[in-house]
N, C-alpha and C positions, 0 to 999 in steps of 0.2 A: 463578455466580459473581457479585463481585461488581463494580460498572463505577466504576475509582475514576476517570475522566475527565471534567475539566467545563470544560475547552475543549477549542476546534476545535486546538491543538497536539498534543495527546496522541495518542496510539500506537493502533491499533486494538483491542478490548477481546479479548485474545487471553491465552492465560499463556504462550505463548513468549516474547510482550512483555515479559512479570513478566522471565524467565529473560534478557531480553536484556538489560534495565535492570541485574538485579544482575549482570551478568557485568562492566558496563563501571561500575561504580561499583567493582564490586575488581578492577580493573586499574586505575582512576585516582587507587581510595582518597579518592572526591570525589565528592559529588550532582554539584558547580557542574561541576566537567569532563564528566561524563558523561552529562547534558544538552549539552552543545555540543556533544559527540560526536556525536551521536541527534540534533542540532535539536530538541530539546523545551525546557520549560520547567521548571523546575528542578523547582517542585510538581510538574507530573506525574510526574517521577524520582519524588521522594515518595509520590508516592502508589502506583507497580507495584510498588514497595520492602516497601511495608505491607502490599498487596495478598496479594502473596506471600510474607509473614510470616507472616498469618491462614489463608492458604491451607494452609503449609504447618501447622501449629498452635499458634502465634501466638507460637515462638521468635526470639527478635534475632538476626537476619544478619549486623549491621553492629553496634560500641560509635560512641558519635554521640561525637565527641571536636571538641572544640574548634576545632578547624583536620581538616578532616576526617572519614572515618571509616576504620574498621578490623574487617575481619574478626573474628566472633566461631566458636568453636571449629564452632556450625553452619552460620555459613556459608561455612568451608573445609571440613568434609563434602559441602555442598549443588557446592560450584564443577566439580568430574567432572562429574557427575550430568549440572546445566546447560550445557557445556560440549558434553557428547552429547550429547544433545539437541535442542542448536540447531542442531551440524552435521548430525545427523540431517536435521531436515526442510527445513534447506538443500540438502544433495545431495538429496530427494525430489524441492523444488517444481525443482528442476535437472533429473532425470530425468524429472517432468514438461513440463517444457515441453520436452524434446528431446521428448517421445514426440508433444506437440501440437504442434511442426512439425516433426516426422517428420525429424527429425537423427537420432534414439537410438529405442531401442526397438528392437521384434523387428519377424522377418516371418517366419509357420511355412506354409508352403503344398505341396498334392503335383497331380499332376497324372497322368493315365497315358501309357503310354510313346512315343506318336508325335505329344503335344502339344509332346514334349522335343526333335523334330527340326528343329523353326524357329520354334513360337511362344512356348514358356516363353525356350528364350537370350535369344530377340530381345528380349521381355516386361525379361527380369529384368536383359538389359545397361544399356535404357533406365533399369531403376529404382536399377542402382546406380548409377548415374552422377548421379541425381539425390539419391540418399540413403546414403552411403557407409557414410553410420556406423549403418545400420540392419544390427542380426546378422539374419541369412538360415537358417532352417531347409527344406531340400526332402526329398521324397518321393514315389516313383513306386508305382504301383499300378495297380489297374484301379478304376471306376466307383465296386462296391459295397463295396471294403476303404476306398477313399478315402473313401466319407459316413458311416464306420461310425468313422474319426479324427476327424472335421471333429466328427461329434454328439458324441464323447466328452470335444472338445476337445483336440487333439492338435493340429491344426490351425485356423486362421486359412480362408484358402483352401483350394478345392481347383477341379482345370481336371478335366472330367469328361464325357463326351459319353450320347447317347440310347443305342448298343449297351447289349448288356445287360440290358436292360429295366431300371435300379434306380431304385426309388421317389424319382422328383425331387422328387415334391409337396409333398415336406415341409422343402424348402428356398425360402429368396430364390438363384434363377438371375438371372445374369448373363448374357448372351447375348453371347457372340464371333466364333460365325460358324456355317454350316450348308456343309455337307463334303461334295461330287460325290466320287462312287470312278473310281476308273480299274483298268481290268483289266492289266494286268503279264506280258507277253509273250514268252518268245525271239527274238531280234533275227530265227532264220530263218524265223520263223513266221506263216505263208500270211496270218494278219492284220497281221503287223507294219508293211505299209504302207500299211494305210488309212488316210484321211481322214472326217476327222468319227466321232461318237460311235459304237458298237458295243450293240445290245443283250446282255443277257447267253447270252441264245438260242441265238444261234450257237455261244457254249460249251456248248452241255449235255452234249453229250460228250466235256467235255476231263475228265481229270484236276485233281482243285482239288488247291495247298496250302492249309491254315489252320492258324493257332491253334488247332482245336479240329475233333471227329471230324466234330459234326453243325453244323447251319449256325445252329437256331436261338439267338438273342440275339448272333450277330455279325454283320458285315457281311454275308456270305453271304448271310442271311438276304433277302440282294435276289434274289437266284437263286427262292427262294423265289414273290416276287412274280411272276418271270416265266413263274413256274408249273413247273421242271422241280428234282429236286432235287437239288447239285451232289452231283458222288461225290469225297470227300476221300479221295487215295490219303497226302498228306503229314500229318503236324500235325509240323508248327516253330510257335516261340512266337515265332524272336525276327522284327525286318523283315527285316536284312542279311543273314540264313540262309535266310529264304524267299526273296530274291532269288536266292544262288547257286541253291537247286531250279530255279527259273526259267530260270536262265542256264545251266545243266545241261542239258536239254526238262524234267523230270520233272515239271511242268501250269505251270499258270499261277496267279496269286490274285491278290484285291479286294488295291489299294490307297489307301486315304485321302488324300484333296488336302492332309492337315497332315503324310503321310512323300513328299509324289509329290517332292517339290524336292531328293533325296539317293536317284537310283536311279543304279545303274552302269550304263555304257553298252552292252552287250553282250544289256540287259532297252529292251523299250520300253512306251509305257505307252499305253493305250489309253482316250480318255474313255468311262463307261460312258452309258445312254440311260434315262436309270431315271426314267419319265414316273410313277411314287410321289410323287416325291417328291425328295429331300436322302436321302441313306444314314445320317444323324446329323447331329444338331445340337448345338456345343459350347457349353461355358456354366461361369461363373467361378462355383459355389459358396460361398453363405452357409448359416450357419445361423438359422434365421428368427426373428427378433425379439432376437438375437444383433448386438450394433453392430461396426460395423468398426473397426478401430482405424486413427490415420489414415496408415503403412506399409501396411496391407491398402488403406485405400484409393488408394492411390498406384501399387502394381499390379495394384490390378485399371484403370485408370488406360491402362499402360504395357501389358499387356495388351488393350483392343480398341486402341490401335495397331499392338500390335505385328500383331493379326489382322486390320487392315483394309491390310494391307503384305507379307501374305503372298502370291507370284504365282504367277499359272495357269501351271505348266509348258506347254510343249507335249505334245500328241500326238505 
């Protein structure tokens, strides 16, 4: 690309600068007025037009008249294209600035179901207050499915957990919290008035309500660590339905801390004594090596704040 500049007042060497100079000259019919409007020298304007004419094949874009200039036929053909290019790049600049400042762009995230009980709503509310101009789309699913969506580029972040033995090693993990477990029993259960944590072994003979028939890869894997295989009497996927089964005396179920803040009054939560460590860790996952957009970074900060503020329910 030729360099049309040899003084400090000339604009940077960009073809869009040539188009801006061209449009100003076309609008005013004068190199002098165009130079004054843009804050350049008249010689700089003249060089922009000459460079543009050379780049487009050498056809003159203006007839030089004794007083001012006038568009040639080639210049009249170029005008709508020049306007379109300049406006498109201005729009791109505005959108990129909004993306950089977090006032525009988009956020696409997913979360597992119990994260939607308290963690995600609080984080999303804080994010919305700070970045109302960002478009948000949200998905719900199990951790393996969310990771697949993340890898495929359909999500920017995924709130996932270590339940289910998903292959988390391939991702950049931002730790949010370690989740303890509670066992939900009906209000009339013999252990309902107990103070302090309870070992799951005390409930080895109970009927269990679980989201899957087998405990492997679920929260009920904690029972296997206690040395017994729980008897799953009812397979129920939705958390509020599990509470209904417990309240009706049909069994007991495990409740993660994220879901424990919304329990019906005829169900009692007992903290589980699990000396093997927290039942699961919760992370915000991103694809390793893929940079986070400003909106995703802001939402990650909101998730961390929400995780720190989640209250511990009373047993």
